[in-house]
N, C-alpha and C positions, 0 to 999 in steps of 0.2 A: 264264742265266749270271748270278752273282752280281757285284753291284756293291760288294761288301763289301770293304773293304781286307784284305790277308793279316795275318796276327798275325805276331808276330816270333819268331825260335827258330831253331835249326840248319837247318830245313828249308824256312824261308820264302822263300829265293830259289827253290829247286827247285819249289814249289808257284807262286809267282810266273811264273816261266818256262812252267810248264805251262799255266796261264790263258792266258797270252800266245800260247802256240802255240795253244791251242785257237780263240782269237779270230782269227788270221791263217789258220788253216785254214778257218774258217767263211766268211771273205771270199773267200780264194781258190776255195774249192768255187762259191761263188756265181758267181765270175767265169767258171769253166771249164765249168761245167755247160750253158749253150748251145751250147758248141763241141763237146760230146760226149766231153769227155776229164775224167779225174780228177787230181788232185793229183799220184798217183805218175806218170802218164804225162807231166805237164808237169816234173817233177823230170828223167826222163830226156832229154826233149827239150833241157832247159837245158844237159846235159852235152854232148849231141851237138852243139848249137851252138857252145859255148864250145870244146871239145876236138876236134870232127871225129870221125872213125871211132874207136868205143872198143869193146874188147872186154868181155864181159858181167860178166868178175871186176871190171874196174875200174869199169863202171858200178853195180854192188852197192855196193863201197866209196864212190864218189861220192855215192849217195843214201840210205846208209844201209840198204840192203836186204840180203836174205839171197839166195842162189844161186836158189832155188825162187822166191821173190818177183820177183826181176829178170827171171827166164824167162818169167814170165805177164806181166809189163807190156811184153817185149819181143815177144811173141807178140800181145799185145793191138795194140800199134803197127803190127806187120807186119799185121794182119788189117784195120786202117782205112788202109793204105796210107802210113803217116807214117815207117815206118822197114824198113829191110832188114838181113838178116844175110848177110854176105860172108866168104869164106874169107879167112884171114889167110897171106899167102905165107910159105912155110917151115914151117908147123904147119897140118897138116891136121883137128887136133882143136879147133883154136881159132878162133871167128868173131868178126868185129868186127861192131859195129852202127853203121850209117850211117843217117842222117836223109835222108827223100826231099825233092824239091822240094814236095810235098804238106805233108810236115811242116813246113818252113820256113814255108811260108804260114799254117798253123795255129798255128806257134809265134809268128808276127808278130801275127796276129789275137788270140791270147791275151793278148800284151803290151797291144795298144791297150783288150781288155776290161778288163784287169786294172788299168789306171792309174787310173780315178776310184774305184774300190774301195780300192785302196792309198792314196790320198789322204784316203780317209774314215777308213783305219784309222788314220793318225798325226795326224787332225785336231785334237786335242787337245793335241798338243806345240807347244812354241814355237818359232819359227825356228832352224834349226839342230840341233835335239834329234832329229830322226829321224835325220840322218846320225851324230851322236853315239853314239844307240842302237845303230846298225848297226855301226859301230866297236867299241863295248864288246862286242856279243854275237858279232863275228866273233873278237874276241882272245880271248873266253871259250870259245867252241866250238872253236876252234883255237889252243891255247895253244903258244907258243914252246917250243922243246925245248930 
């Protein structure tokens, strides 16, 4: 990873966001590897913990995945015993994905494992800047309609 500062220009922000993404993914991958999960698995677990049982279509939208990708992730989570698919009352074609107690345990373990690495990720920021960065990125990623 280059430590050279990005140039200015119309794509500087996009390139900087991409570099920040790579750095964050590297740190998160390091945290999750000992637990036997990948970032894509954790992203789905986050949605399931925050929203409860969720249909695959909504999981795909929430995680930025496509239909085939989310099916593979849910297949993996089911194989690992971390989530289950259940029928949705009133619609036999739709299945909701629900986190299992084992999935909740692994999610909590992942949170604990990630904490020191997340702190290292923002170690060069001044007090309050991590919260400010999160706020700015949230507004950037989810603009007001």
